[in-house]
Z-matrix of the N, CA and C atoms (Angstrom, degrees):
N
C 1 1.455
C 2 1.527 1 108.74
N 3 1.324 2 117.47 1 139.08
C 4 1.461 3 119.79 2 -179.01
C 5 1.530 4 111.04 3 -65.77
N 6 1.343 5 115.40 4 163.51
C 7 1.450 6 120.21 5 177.49
C 8 1.519 7 111.64 6 -63.16
N 9 1.330 8 116.35 7 164.82
C 10 1.467 9 120.19 8 -175.44
C 11 1.525 10 112.94 9 -64.21
N 12 1.331 11 118.25 10 -36.37
C 13 1.480 12 120.35 11 178.54
C 14 1.523 13 110.40 12 -64.11
N 15 1.324 14 115.87 13 -44.07
C 16 1.465 15 120.44 14 -179.70
C 17 1.530 16 110.81 15 -66.10
N 18 1.331 17 115.94 16 -42.21
C 19 1.465 18 120.36 17 179.52
C 20 1.533 19 110.14 18 -65.24
N 21 1.328 20 117.09 19 -39.98
C 22 1.462 21 121.14 20 176.22
C 23 1.519 22 111.64 21 -61.88
N 24 1.336 23 116.49 22 -42.33
C 25 1.466 24 121.13 23 178.07
C 26 1.527 25 110.02 24 -62.06
N 27 1.330 26 115.95 25 -41.50
C 28 1.466 27 120.53 26 178.63
C 29 1.534 28 110.46 27 -60.39
N 30 1.338 29 116.52 28 -41.15
C 31 1.462 30 121.00 29 176.66
C 32 1.520 31 112.17 30 -63.33
N 33 1.336 32 116.91 31 -42.10
C 34 1.468 33 120.36 32 178.35
C 35 1.522 34 111.14 33 -61.82
N 36 1.334 35 116.50 34 -39.41
C 37 1.463 36 120.02 35 179.51
C 38 1.534 37 111.20 36 -67.97
N 39 1.338 38 116.82 37 -39.81
C 40 1.468 39 120.37 38 178.11
C 41 1.525 40 110.71 39 -63.14
N 42 1.330 41 116.71 40 -42.68
C 43 1.468 42 121.02 41 179.89
C 44 1.526 43 109.94 42 -66.90
N 45 1.336 44 117.07 43 -46.49
C 46 1.475 45 120.41 44 179.39
C 47 1.520 46 111.12 45 -57.50
N 48 1.327 47 116.12 46 -44.57
C 49 1.473 48 120.49 47 -179.77
C 50 1.530 49 110.79 48 -61.99
N 51 1.333 50 116.83 49 -45.35
C 52 1.460 51 120.13 50 179.44
C 53 1.525 52 111.42 51 -61.22
N 54 1.326 53 116.24 52 -44.71
C 55 1.466 54 119.91 53 -179.12
C 56 1.522 55 111.72 54 -63.98
N 57 1.323 56 117.16 55 -41.70
C 58 1.469 57 121.42 56 -179.43
C 59 1.525 58 112.70 57 -71.73
N 60 1.315 59 116.69 58 -50.90
C 61 1.468 60 120.85 59 -171.07
C 62 1.524 61 112.87 60 -86.78
N 63 1.325 62 117.53 61 -48.45
C 64 1.466 63 120.02 62 -174.73
C 65 1.524 64 113.64 63 -86.23
N 66 1.338 65 116.99 64 -30.54
C 67 1.460 66 119.10 65 -175.39
C 68 1.532 67 112.26 66 -107.36
N 69 1.327 68 118.06 67 -7.89
C 70 1.466 69 122.10 68 174.75
C 71 1.515 70 114.69 69 66.91
N 72 1.327 71 117.31 70 31.89
C 73 1.465 72 121.08 71 -178.21
C 74 1.528 73 110.66 72 -109.38
N 75 1.324 74 117.19 73 154.67
C 76 1.455 75 121.61 74 174.86
C 77 1.520 76 109.17 75 -85.64
N 78 1.337 77 115.86 76 137.75
C 79 1.463 78 121.99 77 -175.58
C 80 1.525 79 109.60 78 -128.44
N 81 1.321 80 115.82 79 136.90
C 82 1.457 81 122.37 80 178.07
C 83 1.528 82 107.97 81 -124.06
N 84 1.339 83 116.29 82 132.90
C 85 1.461 84 120.79 83 -178.69
C 86 1.520 85 110.18 84 -103.03
N 87 1.335 86 115.15 85 143.15
C 88 1.461 87 119.26 86 176.91
C 89 1.522 88 109.26 87 -74.01
N 90 1.315 89 116.20 88 148.25
C 91 1.458 90 121.76 89 178.24
C 92 1.525 91 109.60 90 -80.59
N 93 1.331 92 116.92 91 -37.53
C 94 1.456 93 122.97 92 -179.22
C 95 1.528 94 108.19 93 -122.93
N 96 1.329 95 116.48 94 135.14
C 97 1.470 96 120.26 95 -178.73
C 98 1.530 97 110.48 96 -97.41
N 99 1.335 98 116.38 97 68.67
C 100 1.459 99 119.27 98 179.39
C 101 1.532 100 112.88 99 -126.70
N 102 1.325 101 116.37 100 10.45
C 103 1.457 102 120.14 101 -178.39
C 104 1.528 103 112.23 102 -123.73
N 105 1.349 104 116.77 103 20.47
C 106 1.467 105 122.72 104 178.10
C 107 1.530 106 112.88 105 56.68
N 108 1.316 107 116.40 106 33.43
C 109 1.462 108 120.83 107 178.03
C 110 1.523 109 107.99 108 -141.70
N 111 1.326 110 117.11 109 117.67
C 112 1.457 111 120.98 110 -178.62
C 113 1.519 112 113.00 111 -88.59
N 114 1.339 113 116.43 112 -39.45
C 115 1.460 114 121.57 113 -176.07
C 116 1.522 115 110.60 114 -137.04
N 117 1.331 116 115.09 115 154.94
C 118 1.461 117 120.96 116 169.25
C 119 1.520 118 105.72 117 -121.43
N 120 1.323 119 115.85 118 128.97
C 121 1.461 120 121.48 119 -177.26
C 122 1.525 121 109.27 120 -113.26
N 123 1.326 122 115.52 121 129.50
C 124 1.463 123 121.90 122 177.32
C 125 1.526 124 107.45 123 -95.66
N 126 1.331 125 116.59 124 111.68
C 127 1.467 126 121.20 125 -178.26
C 128 1.525 127 112.03 126 -84.66
N 129 1.324 128 116.66 127 -4.88
C 130 1.462 129 120.61 128 -174.62
C 131 1.512 130 111.03 129 96.12
N 132 1.332 131 116.39 130 -19.52
C 133 1.468 132 122.37 131 178.07
C 134 1.517 133 111.62 132 -117.28
N 135 1.338 134 115.89 133 -32.01
C 136 1.457 135 120.05 134 178.99
C 137 1.514 136 110.40 135 -158.48
N 138 1.335 137 114.74 136 166.18
C 139 1.455 138 121.56 137 175.97
C 140 1.518 139 108.42 138 -95.88
N 141 1.342 140 116.50 139 136.90
C 142 1.471 141 120.83 140 179.03
C 143 1.520 142 109.51 141 -123.96
N 144 1.340 143 115.30 142 131.99
C 145 1.466 144 122.01 143 177.50
C 146 1.526 145 109.17 144 -84.21
N 147 1.330 146 115.73 145 131.84
C 148 1.467 147 121.46 146 -174.24
C 149 1.533 148 110.11 147 -124.81
N 150 1.328 149 115.43 148 131.35
C 151 1.457 150 122.31 149 171.97
C 152 1.519 151 106.71 150 -105.99
N 153 1.331 152 117.53 151 127.74
C 154 1.460 153 122.18 152 -177.41
C 155 1.524 154 109.88 153 -100.37
N 156 1.324 155 115.52 154 135.45
C 157 1.464 156 122.72 155 174.04
C 158 1.525 157 107.41 156 -124.55
N 159 1.326 158 115.97 157 134.24
C 160 1.462 159 121.35 158 179.40
C 161 1.524 160 108.64 159 -113.90
N 162 1.316 161 116.15 160 137.66
C 163 1.458 162 121.12 161 178.80
C 164 1.518 163 109.68 162 -134.64
N 165 1.344 164 115.27 163 145.31
C 166 1.462 165 121.20 164 177.79
C 167 1.517 166 111.52 165 -120.28
N 168 1.336 167 117.12 166 -8.38
C 169 1.463 168 120.83 167 -178.89
C 170 1.524 169 110.03 168 -133.75
N 171 1.324 170 114.09 169 160.70
C 172 1.459 171 120.99 170 177.90
C 173 1.522 172 110.04 171 -99.81
N 174 1.315 173 115.91 172 154.65
C 175 1.467 174 121.75 173 170.44
C 176 1.523 175 105.21 174 -84.31
N 177 1.299 176 116.82 175 121.34
C 178 1.463 177 118.97 176 -171.19
C 179 1.517 178 107.07 177 68.89
N 180 1.290 179 116.51 178 -137.55
C 181 1.464 180 120.11 179 179.20
C 182 1.519 181 113.75 180 -115.15
N 183 1.354 182 117.18 181 4.72
C 184 1.455 183 115.40 182 -170.97
C 185 1.517 184 117.08 183 -138.93
N 186 1.334 185 119.80 184 -13.20
C 187 1.465 186 120.38 185 -171.74
C 188 1.527 187 113.18 186 -132.28
N 189 1.320 188 114.47 187 159.55
C 190 1.459 189 122.63 188 173.51
C 191 1.517 190 107.41 189 -107.55
N 192 1.325 191 115.53 190 131.72
C 193 1.466 192 120.34 191 177.75
C 194 1.523 193 108.33 192 -113.03
N 195 1.322 194 115.59 193 132.07
C 196 1.458 195 122.08 194 178.98
C 197 1.521 196 108.19 195 -124.39
N 198 1.328 197 116.79 196 121.59
C 199 1.464 198 121.41 197 176.47
C 200 1.519 199 108.63 198 -87.70
N 201 1.330 200 116.41 199 128.91
C 202 1.458 201 121.51 200 -173.17
C 203 1.535 202 113.74 201 -126.93
N 204 1.314 203 118.17 202 12.68
C 205 1.466 204 121.00 203 -174.67
C 206 1.526 205 112.30 204 -53.94
N 207 1.322 206 118.67 205 -36.46
C 208 1.464 207 119.63 206 -177.32
C 209 1.529 208 113.45 207 -73.71
N 210 1.327 209 117.54 208 -7.77
C 211 1.460 210 121.13 209 -179.52
C 212 1.531 211 113.57 210 -101.70
N 213 1.326 212 118.88 211 -2.93
C 214 1.467 213 121.18 212 -172.00
C 215 1.526 214 113.68 213 -58.95
N 216 1.313 215 118.21 214 -28.61
C 217 1.465 216 120.40 215 178.95
C 218 1.531 217 112.29 216 -105.72
N 219 1.321 218 116.69 217 12.53
C 220 1.465 219 121.12 218 -179.52
C 221 1.529 220 110.26 219 -84.89
N 222 1.317 221 114.76 220 177.65
C 223 1.466 222 120.75 221 178.46
C 224 1.533 223 111.66 222 -105.50
N 225 1.328 224 116.31 223 23.85
C 226 1.462 225 121.67 224 -179.71
C 227 1.533 226 109.38 225 -66.06
N 228 1.329 227 116.31 226 136.91
C 229 1.464 228 122.13 227 178.25
C 230 1.526 229 112.44 228 -99.58
N 231 1.341 230 116.08 229 -33.37
C 232 1.464 231 120.86 230 -174.06
C 233 1.527 232 109.15 231 -141.45
N 234 1.334 233 116.08 232 138.67
C 235 1.458 234 122.09 233 170.47
C 236 1.527 235 106.06 234 -103.81
N 237 1.335 236 116.13 235 120.15
C 238 1.466 237 121.08 236 176.99
C 239 1.524 238 107.51 237 -100.47
N 240 1.331 239 116.81 238 125.47
C 241 1.454 240 121.37 239 -178.56
C 242 1.525 241 108.73 240 -116.37
N 243 1.336 242 114.94 241 118.09
C 244 1.459 243 121.08 242 177.38
C 245 1.517 244 108.14 243 -101.16
N 246 1.331 245 116.48 244 121.73
C 247 1.462 246 122.11 245 176.84
C 248 1.528 247 107.19 246 -103.46
N 249 1.320 248 115.63 247 102.71
C 250 1.469 249 122.50 248 -171.42
C 251 1.528 250 115.11 249 -58.40
N 252 1.344 251 120.33 250 -46.20
C 253 1.476 252 118.33 251 -176.18
C 254 1.529 253 114.37 252 -55.74
N 255 1.312 254 118.08 253 -30.97
C 256 1.473 255 120.70 254 178.98
C 257 1.532 256 111.35 255 -107.94
N 258 1.341 257 116.95 256 -2.04
C 259 1.463 258 123.10 257 -177.08
C 260 1.534 259 110.96 258 48.48
N 261 1.336 260 115.11 259 53.45
C 262 1.461 261 121.35 260 178.67
C 263 1.529 262 109.20 261 -123.35
N 264 1.324 263 115.22 262 155.61
C 265 1.464 264 120.81 263 -176.18
C 266 1.518 265 110.05 264 -132.67
N 267 1.335 266 115.28 265 135.24
C 268 1.467 267 121.77 266 173.75
C 269 1.520 268 107.84 267 -112.65
N 270 1.333 269 116.58 268 140.28
C 271 1.464 270 123.33 269 178.39
C 272 1.524 271 107.55 270 -117.12
N 273 1.318 272 116.10 271 99.31
C 274 1.462 273 121.14 272 -174.40
C 275 1.528 274 109.59 273 -100.88
N 276 1.336 275 117.40 274 121.05
C 277 1.471 276 118.78 275 174.67
C 278 1.527 277 108.83 276 -58.69
N 279 1.330 278 116.66 277 131.23
C 280 1.464 279 119.65 278 -175.08
C 281 1.521 280 110.56 279 -97.23
N 282 1.338 281 114.52 280 126.01
C 283 1.466 282 120.98 281 -177.63
C 284 1.531 283 111.35 282 -123.48
N 285 1.325 284 116.91 283 27.43
C 286 1.451 285 120.53 284 176.17
C 287 1.514 286 116.08 285 88.88
N 288 1.326 287 118.60 286 12.79
C 289 1.460 288 121.64 287 178.66
C 290 1.534 289 109.84 288 -63.97
N 291 1.332 290 115.63 289 150.29
C 292 1.465 291 119.89 290 177.34
C 293 1.526 292 112.17 291 -86.63
N 294 1.325 293 117.34 292 -18.16
C 295 1.459 294 120.58 293 174.22
C 296 1.524 295 109.84 294 -157.95
N 297 1.328 296 114.56 295 159.10
C 298 1.468 297 122.28 296 175.19
C 299 1.514 298 107.84 297 -124.98
N 300 1.299 299 116.27 298 143.13
C 301 1.456 300 122.25 299 174.40
C 302 1.525 301 105.96 300 -129.91
N 303 1.325 302 116.03 301 114.19
C 304 1.462 303 121.52 302 -177.14
C 305 1.526 304 110.27 303 -119.28
N 306 1.310 305 116.33 304 125.19
C 307 1.462 306 121.61 305 179.59
C 308 1.530 307 110.05 306 -77.50
N 309 1.323 308 115.14 307 133.13
C 310 1.463 309 122.11 308 177.29
C 311 1.524 310 109.90 309 -111.34
N 312 1.328 311 115.88 310 -34.97
C 313 1.464 312 122.64 311 -179.48
C 314 1.529 313 109.28 312 -122.08
N 315 1.314 314 116.56 313 159.77
C 316 1.453 315 121.65 314 174.90
C 317 1.526 316 108.80 315 -68.60
N 318 1.315 317 116.88 316 138.06
C 319 1.459 318 121.27 317 178.99
C 320 1.529 319 110.32 318 -66.98
N 321 1.330 320 116.31 319 155.81
C 322 1.473 321 120.76 320 179.97
C 323 1.523 322 112.05 321 -58.24
N 324 1.341 323 116.95 322 -33.50
C 325 1.463 324 120.14 323 -179.60
C 326 1.531 325 112.04 324 -88.67
N 327 1.334 326 116.57 325 7.55
C 328 1.473 327 123.65 326 179.40
C 329 1.523 328 113.92 327 60.65
N 330 1.314 329 117.86 328 20.25
C 331 1.466 330 120.65 329 178.77
C 332 1.520 331 109.97 330 -66.57
N 333 1.305 332 116.52 331 129.94
C 334 1.465 333 123.01 332 179.12
C 335 1.524 334 111.46 333 -113.33
N 336 1.311 335 117.08 334 -31.58
C 337 1.463 336 121.46 335 -175.26
C 338 1.525 337 111.03 336 -63.71
N 339 1.325 338 115.73 337 129.87
C 340 1.452 339 121.64 338 176.25
C 341 1.516 340 115.17 339 78.74
N 342 1.333 341 118.44 340 4.99
C 343 1.469 342 119.87 341 179.67
C 344 1.522 343 109.91 342 -82.72
N 345 1.304 344 115.06 343 135.71
C 346 1.457 345 122.03 344 178.13
C 347 1.530 346 106.97 345 -99.05
N 348 1.324 347 116.92 346 101.66
C 349 1.457 348 121.66 347 -172.22
C 350 1.518 349 112.80 348 -80.07
N 351 1.315 350 116.48 349 133.35
C 352 1.456 351 126.03 350 176.12
C 353 1.532 352 109.90 351 -53.24
N 354 1.314 353 116.18 352 -44.05
C 355 1.463 354 122.93 353 -172.62
C 356 1.528 355 113.51 354 -65.73
N 357 1.300 356 117.19 355 -16.41
C 358 1.466 357 122.96 356 177.37
C 359 1.516 358 112.21 357 -67.32
N 360 1.333 359 116.67 358 -19.17
C 361 1.469 360 121.59 359 -171.07
C 362 1.519 361 113.92 360 -115.44
N 363 1.286 362 119.06 361 26.46
C 364 1.445 363 120.09 362 -173.96
C 365 1.533 364 114.36 363 -82.54
N 366 1.306 365 118.00 364 -8.54
C 367 1.466 366 122.81 365 173.51
C 368 1.529 367 108.43 366 -99.30
N 369 1.319 368 117.52 367 136.18
C 370 1.463 369 119.96 368 179.31
C 371 1.531 370 109.00 369 -67.91
N 372 1.346 371 118.42 370 131.86
C 373 1.469 372 121.17 371 -178.57
C 374 1.530 373 111.57 372 -71.78
N 375 1.291 374 116.44 373 115.40
C 376 1.466 375 120.68 374 -179.38
C 377 1.512 376 109.47 375 -84.16
């Protein structure tokens, strides 16, 4: 498996491509990654700061967990999560949460109540 920097870059490229080609939005990439913002997306009405997270494995057998404690005081508007095995992306509006848990697969016990589904966030929030 590639190093974390390379894997993160791969996630940023997947998100940028999706935003440009599939969602028809303009995307700007930061030159230096020292301000907790990977991309800026122009929705046509406003600019949104995006932090990209890439994942290749699930927590347990059904969900993706993203730790966000270091972003709670940032100006990030959206967390983009690229799940490589299925090549899918979720765009979650960020409201200062310390972590996100997004279901990708049905749980073994088939529990549906209270699950936050990854697929709910596949459109970029305008």
